[in-house]
N, C-alpha and C positions, 0 to 999 in steps of 0.2 A: 695384329702381333700375338702370337701364342707362346706361352711360358706357362710355370708352375702356378705362376698367380692368376694368369688370365686363360684357362683351357680353352679349346676351341668348343663352339657351342652345341657340336655333335658330340662331344666327348660323354661315356657312360658317367651317369650319375652313382654316387659312392653308393655302396652296398651297407647292409644295416649293421656289419661288423666292420666298418671303415674306422678311421681315426676320429673323424669328423662326430660319426652319427657316437662313438664312444665317449667323446670330450662333453656332447651335450649331455649325454645319461648320466656321467660322472658329475657334472655341474649340479642337475639336479638334486642327486642324492646328497652332495655336499650340502647343498642350500636348505635340504631337509634338516641334516642332521645338526645345521648352526641355528637354526630356526628358536628361538624362543619358546621354552614350554609355556603350555597353554592353561595348564590346572595344577594347582598347589599339590605338594607334597604329601599331605594328608589325603587331597582326593584320588592322586596317584594309588596310595595304600589300600585306599577304600574300593578300587576296582576290584581287587583279589577277594574281597570279602562279599560271597555269594549265599549266604547264609541269615545272618541278621538284617531286619528290615525295619527304618524306624526307630525310634526312641525306646530303648532298653534297660530294663532295672539290673544292674550287673554290680556285686560285691568287689572291693577291693581291699587286700589286708596291706595297710599302710602303716609303718613304723609299729609293727607288733598289735595293730587294731583294726576292725574290719568297719568299712562304711560302704554303705548301699547308696548307690547313686544313678540316675537316670541319665543315660547318654546316647548318641546317636550312633552308629558303628564309624563314622568318620572322625569323632572327636580322639583328640590325640592323649595320652596318658599326662601328657605335660599340660595341656591346658585344663584337663580333670584334677589335676593335683593343686594347682592355680587357681581356677574359677570355683571348682564345686568344693573343694576340701579347703580351700583357704591355707593352702603351704605354698606359701610364696617366696619360701628360699630357694627351690628350683628356678632359674632364671631362663627366661627365652631370650635367645640373642638372635641367631641367623634364622631359626625355625628351618633350617634347611640341613641339620646333622653337621655343620662345617667347625663350629667353634666351641662345643663341650658344656656351655655354659648350662644346660639341663641334664646332666649327667646325674642319675640315680642309679641305683643298685636293685635289679630285678632277680632273686636267687641268687643275692651275693656275689652278680657280677655285673659290670657298669655296662650302663644302656642308656643310649640317645632317647629322653622321653618324647623328643618331639618327632622322632621317626616310630614313636611306638604307640598304635592304637590303643587305647584303653580297654576295651573289650579281650585283645590278647594277653592283658596282664591278670584276670583273672584265675584264682587260682595259686598266684604266685606270692613271693613274699618279698613287698617293694621297701625299700628304706630310702627315705629322703635325708637332705643335710639336716632336719629338724630331728631325726631319730638317730642322728649319732652319739651325742653326749647322753651321761647320766643323770639326769637331775642338773645339780650345778656342776658336775665332775664333766669336762670338757674331755671328748675324745682325742687321745694322742695327737693326732694329725692337726686338729683344731689348735691346739696347744701349740704344736711345732710353729704354723704358719703365724702363730701372734708373737713366737719368740725370735722367729728369722724376719720378722716383717713381710712374710710374703704376699703383701696386697697393696694396692694403692687405692685405685677407685672401690673396688669390691665386687665388682657385678660379677664377674668370673671367679669369684672365690670357692663358692660352694661346688661347683662343679669342679673345680682343681681340686677341692677336697675330698671330693668324692671319687674321681679319678686316682690321687693320690692314695687313697687308702685302696682301692681295690687294686694298683700297680703294686704295692708293698704286698700285699696279700699274694698275689700271682706270682712273687719272685723276682720281678721285674725291675727292680731300683738296687740291684747290687753293685752296680757303676753307675757314674757320672753319665757316659754314655748310653747307657740301657735305660735308664731314666727319663732321660731326655725323649729317647726313640719314641718309648711307650706312653709318656706323657704328651706327647707331640698334636695329639686330635685336642688339646684343650688350649685355646688363643688365649692371652692377655693382650687387649690393647693399650695396656700402661709399659709393657715390657718388664713385669718384675720376673722373669723367668730365673734368674741365679737367686733368688731369695727363694722361691718356689721350689726349685731343686734342693736347696739346701734344707727346706722343711721335709721333704719326700725322703731326703737321705739320711735325714735326722733319725725319724721315724724306722726306717730301714735297719737301721744302725740298731738301734733299741730293741727292735723284734728278734737281730739276729744273737744280741748278746742274752735275751731274755729266754 
């Protein structure tokens, strides 16, 4: 019995451009796209490094001081800060650039240190959470986080503060909605967002008045 489901034996076979061939090809491409990554983010970034090979001495200027460290090209700025320079205020959260806990300033701009190779930061001015305060005098953003209770567990707080400082400096904290948008890259598992927003907006108001 012949039908669309059961064609005759002598029916011509589908050409390469047929729907069946297209579906097979599409399925293969989709499967490849959905396959889990086989390498870490740092390894993917290292693939673009064609100059340095093996451990190399580099000099990083962090919080106004020069530090010489020996690192491999694949080592991130985050790991260098935490493991080589003992600046553990910068936190490692997702290690994939999705949570913002590792935010630092590089040449005055907020940067995800887990996605930045240490060798890429040579010759640049790096500021971490440890470099914001001036002695015992807190940075206005740090003081505002205390004033508005903008933290609970505190793990995301260094990254939130670093992003908050940059957000105000960029002029992206003039309204609540704008501030939420430009701080959206920093996640808080405790849900302290209203207080974080209040702290950033407070500093933005002080800056506008000053």
